[in-house]
Structure formats: structure tokens, C-alpha cells
C-alpha positions in Angstrom: -8.9 -0.9 -20.7 -7.5 -4.0 -19.0 -5.7 -3.3 -15.7 -3.5 -6.0 -14.2 -3.4 -5.6 -10.4 -1.0 -7.6 -8.2 -1.9 -8.1 -4.6 -5.5 -7.9 -5.7 -6.9 -9.7 -2.7 -5.2 -7.5 -0.2 -6.4 -4.4 1.6 -5.7 -1.7 -1.0 -5.8 -4.1 -4.0 -9.3 -5.4 -3.4 -10.7 -1.8 -3.0 -8.9 -0.8 -6.3 -10.3 -3.8 -8.1 -13.9 -2.8 -7.1 -13.3 0.8 -8.0 -12.1 0.0 -11.5 -14.8 -2.6 -12.2 -17.4 0.0 -11.2 -15.8 2.4 -13.6 -16.2 -0.1 -16.4 -12.7 -1.4 -16.8 -11.6 -5.0 -17.2 -9.4 -6.3 -14.3 -7.0 -9.2 -14.0 -6.0 -9.8 -10.4 -3.0 -11.6 -9.2 -2.5 -12.8 -5.6 -0.7 -15.7 -4.0 -2.8 -15.6 -0.8 0.3 -15.4 1.4 -0.5 -16.8 4.9 1.0 -13.7 6.6 -2.6 -13.2 7.6 -5.7 -15.2 7.0 -6.2 -16.2 3.3 -9.9 -16.5 4.2 -10.0 -12.8 4.8 -8.5 -12.1 1.4 -11.0 -14.3 -0.3 -13.7 -12.4 1.5 -12.1 -9.1 0.2 -12.7 -10.4 -3.3 -16.2 -11.8 -2.8 -17.9 -9.0 -4.8 -15.3 -8.9 -7.6 -15.4 -12.6 -8.1 -19.0 -12.3 -9.1 -18.2 -9.6 -11.7 -17.9 -10.8 -15.4 -15.1 -8.3 -16.1 -12.8 -9.7 -13.4 -10.4 -12.6 -13.7 -8.3 -13.9 -10.8 -4.9 -15.6 -11.2 -3.6 -17.3 -8.0 0.1 -17.1 -8.5 3.4 -15.7 -7.0 4.6 -12.5 -8.6 8.2 -13.6 -8.4 7.5 -16.6 -10.6 7.6 -14.9 -14.1 7.2 -18.1 -16.2 4.2 -19.2 -14.2 2.6 -15.8 -14.7 3.3 -15.8 -18.4 1.6 -19.2 -18.7 -1.4 -18.1 -16.6 -1.9 -14.9 -18.6 -1.7 -16.7 -22.0 -2.7 -14.3 -24.7 -4.5 -11.9 -22.4 -4.0 -8.3 -23.4 -3.0 -5.9 -20.6 -2.9 -2.1 -20.9 -1.4 -1.1 -17.5 0.1 -2.9 -14.5 -0.6 -1.7 -10.9 2.0 -3.5 -8.7 0.7 -3.6 -5.2 1.8 -7.0 -4.1 4.5 -7.1 -1.4 5.4 -8.4 2.0 4.6 -5.4 4.2 5.6 -4.3 7.6 8.8 -3.0 9.1 9.2 -5.3 12.1 8.4 -8.6 10.3 11.0 -7.6 7.7 13.7 -7.7 10.3 12.8 -11.2 11.2 12.5 -12.4 7.6 14.8 -10.3 5.4 15.2 -12.9 2.7 11.5 -13.4 2.3 11.1 -9.7 1.9 13.8 -9.5 -0.7 12.2 -12.3 -2.7 8.7 -11.0 -2.6 9.4 -7.3 -2.9 12.5 -7.1 -5.0 12.3 -10.2 -7.2 8.5 -9.8 -7.4 8.9 -6.2 -8.7 11.6 -7.2 -11.1 9.4 -10.0 -12.5 6.4 -7.7 -13.0 8.6 -5.1 -14.8 10.0 -7.8 -17.0 6.4 -9.1 -17.7 5.4 -5.6 -18.8 8.4 -5.3 -21.0 8.0 -8.6 -22.7 4.3 -8.0 -23.4 4.7 -4.4 -24.6 2.8 -2.9 -21.6 4.1 0.6 -21.5 2.3 1.8 -18.3 3.3 0.8 -14.8 2.2 2.0 -11.3 4.4 0.8 -8.4 3.3 0.9 -4.7 6.2 2.3 -2.7 6.2 3.4 0.9 7.0 6.4 3.1 9.4 4.1 5.0 12.0 4.9 2.3 12.5 8.3 4.1 13.9 6.6 7.2 14.3 9.0 10.1 14.3 12.1 7.9 14.8 15.2 10.0 13.2 17.5 7.5 9.4 17.7 7.5 7.2 17.4 5.6 8.9 14.7 3.5 9.5 15.7 -0.1 10.1 13.4 -3.1 13.4 15.3 -3.6 14.7 14.5 -0.2 17.6 12.0 0.0 16.5 8.5 0.7 19.9 6.7 0.9 19.5 5.6 4.6 16.6 3.2 5.0 16.4 1.7 8.5 14.6 -1.6 7.8 14.8 -4.4 5.2 11.2 -3.5 4.2 12.2 0.1 3.5 15.3 -1.0 1.6 13.3 -3.3 -0.7 10.8 -0.5 -1.5 13.6 1.9 -2.4 15.2 -0.8 -4.5 11.9 -1.3 -6.3 11.8 2.4 -7.2 15.3 2.1 -8.6 14.3 -0.9 -10.7 11.4 1.0 -12.0 13.7 3.9 -13.1 16.0 1.4 -14.8 13.0 0.0 -16.9 11.9 3.5 -17.7 15.3 4.5 -18.9 16.1 1.3 -20.9 12.8 0.4 -22.3 10.6 3.5 -22.2 8.0 2.4 -19.7 5.9 5.2 -18.3 6.1 4.6 -14.5 4.7 6.3 -11.4 6.0 5.2 -8.0 3.6 6.1 -5.3 4.9 6.4 -1.7 2.0 5.5 0.5 1.8 7.0 4.0 0.2 4.7 6.7 -2.9 3.6 4.9 -6.0 2.6 6.9 -9.7 1.9 6.4 -12.0 -1.1 5.9 -10.1 -4.4 5.2 -6.9 -3.1 6.7 -4.5 -5.9 7.6 -5.2 -7.2 11.2 -1.6 -6.8 12.3 -1.6 -3.0 11.7 -2.0 -0.7 14.7 -5.5 0.7 14.0 -7.0 -2.7 13.3 -5.1 -4.4 16.2 -5.9 -1.6 18.7 -9.6 -1.6 17.7 -9.8 -5.3 18.3 -7.9 -5.4 21.6 -9.7 -2.3 23.1 -13.1 -3.8 22.0 -12.1 -7.0 23.9 -10.8 -5.2 27.0 -7.3 -6.5 26.4 -4.0 -4.6 26.8 -2.7 -2.8 23.7 1.1 -2.9 23.1 2.4 0.7 22.8 5.9 1.1 21.7 7.5 4.2 23.2 5.8 7.1 25.1 3.1 7.7 22.5 4.8 10.7 20.9 5.7 9.1 17.6 3.7 10.6 14.7 2.2 9.2 11.6 0.6 10.7 8.5 -2.5 8.4 8.5 -4.1 8.2 5.0 -7.6 6.8 4.4 -7.9 4.2 1.7 -10.4 6.2 -0.4 -7.8 9.0 -0.7 -5.2 6.5 -1.7 -7.5 5.1 -4.4 -8.0 8.6 -5.8 -4.2 9.0 -6.0 -3.8 5.6 -7.8 -6.5 6.7 -10.4 -4.6 9.9 -10.9 -1.4 7.9 -11.6 -3.2 5.8 -14.1 -4.3 8.9 -16.0 -0.7 10.3 -15.9 0.8 7.2 -17.5 -1.6 7.6 -20.5 0.5 10.3 -22.1 2.4 9.7 -25.3 5.9 10.6 -23.9 7.2 8.0 -21.4 7.7 9.5 -17.9 9.1 8.5 -14.6 7.6 10.0 -11.4 7.8 9.5 -7.7 4.9 10.9 -5.8 3.9 11.0 -2.1 0.3 10.0 -1.2 -0.6 11.1 2.3 -3.0 13.4 4.2 -0.2 15.8 4.9 -1.1 15.9 8.6 0.4 14.1 11.5 -1.2 12.4 14.5 0.6 11.2 17.6 0.2 7.6 18.7 -1.3 8.8 21.9 -4.0 10.8 20.0 -4.7 7.8 17.7 -5.4 5.7 20.8 -7.7 8.4 22.1 -9.6 8.4 18.8 -10.0 4.6 18.6 -11.0 4.3 22.3 -13.6 7.1 21.8 -15.1 5.4 18.7 -15.1 2.0 20.4 -16.5 3.4 23.7 -14.0 1.7 26.0 -10.9 2.9 27.9 -7.7 1.4 26.6 -5.4 -0.7 28.8 -1.9 0.3 27.9 1.0 -2.2 27.8 4.0 0.2 27.5 7.0 -1.3 25.6 10.3 0.1 24.3 10.6 1.5 20.8 11.3 -1.2 18.2 14.3 -1.4 15.8 13.3 -0.1 12.4 10.5 2.1 13.6 10.7 5.8 12.5 9.9 8.7 14.7 7.5 10.4 12.3 6.1 10.3 8.8 4.7 13.5 7.2 4.0 13.8 3.4 4.5 16.9 1.3 1.7 16.3 -1.3 2.3 19.4 -3.5 3.5 17.1 -6.3 0.6 14.8 -6.0 -1.8 17.7 -6.2 -0.2 19.2 -9.3 0.5 16.0 -11.2 -2.4 13.7 -10.1 -5.1 16.1 -9.2 -4.8 14.6 -5.7 -7.1 16.1 -3.1 -7.4 14.0 0.1 -10.6 14.6 2.1 -10.7 12.2 5.0 -9.2 13.5 8.3 -8.2 10.9 10.8 -11.0 12.2 13.2 -13.5 11.1 10.5 -11.7 8.0 9.3 -11.2 6.3 12.6 -15.0 6.1 13.4 -15.6 4.9 9.9 -13.1 2.1 10.4 -14.6 1.1 13.8 -18.0 1.0 12.2 -16.7 -1.4 9.5 -14.9 -3.5 12.2 -18.1 -3.9 14.1 -20.0 -4.9 10.9 -17.6 -7.9 10.6 -18.4 -9.4 14.0 
């Protein structure tokens, strides 16, 4: 089949491109190489894929529907995996309009592209941030999500609603995947694990927001890929369906413990720069993955104690 992947040069997208090419699929990648972090890193992410005869890259903005239509021409697409987005809670508070354009208009354009071209299958990358400061743990897909606490979270929830609208009106089969703090090789350099690894390696202070007691459900990228592949299988059915599914490890790790794991793998003591909690940050994330197991055959295998040393090994290989 031919899979159209947006955000193809990013962290998760580039891994998915390689996974599907290795499986024998044809892949069309879309990326605008947003300068939020180095476009050179993104080009490097795609280095192997660009040498593969079954991969085609379109350098374009997902929100520009007419531009995408022209670039695709008469290319046949079987399924869309929409990963492209402006990510990050704190930056979304500084640039809410940019986040609305990229995350909301970009999602709307991709859904409309699928509708116009008769592509009946769509996988949307949502986020655990939609749960806000949910008091009930673990977070279940049936929990209320009406109170996002950042523009980023609000755009992701809005994207889910747009997906439901296109399922209802036009019969698209859609799976919305709520990712929980994904990490691994190629992770964005602004995210905590990558940033802390770099700063600890250089002997520089790491900014720690709060007392270190906040908890996250850290999910290794290989496990996320397994979940996406499960979502692709689910959309193959004859009857259109709409599903929202958590993808996490279903275990939580405190920020303090994460720093211990990183410093242990790096082999240097961290220098802590203690700072107050930031607006938009949630106290915890914790995924209930029963639905993912039942629907997608999801079975995450990489504990954070194993994943952090793997990431540090990759980080060192890039030096």
C-alpha cells in the first residue's frame, strides 16, 4: 500500500518511514522542515529513506491544501498518518496562533485532502496533554477532556473533534492515538531527556521545574511504532470506525528518578538549576492501555530503565 506520512522528517515520523519501507510499503513523506529545531537534523533523519526507491518526499506545509494537491498530482494514497504538528506545551503559550495554524488548520487540511481523494483511512497523532491535570489515574480514553491547560493541548483535542466530524460526515475510518511522552533516538533536542543528556554530558546545569516529583509515562519510540502499525491494521476493516487510543508504557517515573537514570547512563553527576513549575505543565501522565492492547494488539516492552541507556548510547554516537 501507499502510506502518506506528514511530519515525515521528524522524530517519530522518520522512524515510521523506515519501518514501513522495510515492510515493503510505498511511502510519501510530507514535511515543511520548520525551523523550531535544526532542519539539518531533520534531513539527517531522512538520510536512509531518501536513498530508498519506494520513498518520495514532498517539502510542503500541511495547512496549504492547494499546494499539497498540486504536489501530489495523481499519486494514489491508501492511508494518511498525520504526525505533523507544532509540539510542546511551553512554546504553545508563547505562540498560540502558530500552534492553531499548524495543528488545527493542518489537521483540517489533511482530513479534507483525504476526503477529496477518497482515502478512507486516517491515523491522527494526538497527545496525553489533552487530559490536563486529570486527578484520576491511570488516564482512560473515556475520561472527560474538556479542560486542557495549554494551547497545545487544546489544539490536539480540537484535532480529535475534527477527526470525529469527518468520520461522521464522510465515513472515514480514523484512529486517534494519544501519545505519552515519547523518547528515543532522534528525539527533539528541546525535550527533557535529550536536553538533560546534552547538558549533563557537558557538565552544565539542567533546569528542573519544581521539586522533581512530577511524573510522566515515558514511552520508547519502538513501542509507539508498534501502536501505529496496529492502528493501520484496524483501519483496514470494511466498516468505518472512529477510535481514540492511548499509547504509553502504563508506568510512571518521577522527574528526579529520570535525572538519576540519565546521569547514571552518562556517568556524570547532574548540576541542578531549580526553577518554579511552569504554566501549562501537568502534574502527571499515566496511560491506561487496556484499549490499545485489545484493539491494536499493543504490547510495550521497553522500560525506562532500559530505554534511557539506549538513548544515551545513540546520543554519544552522534558526537
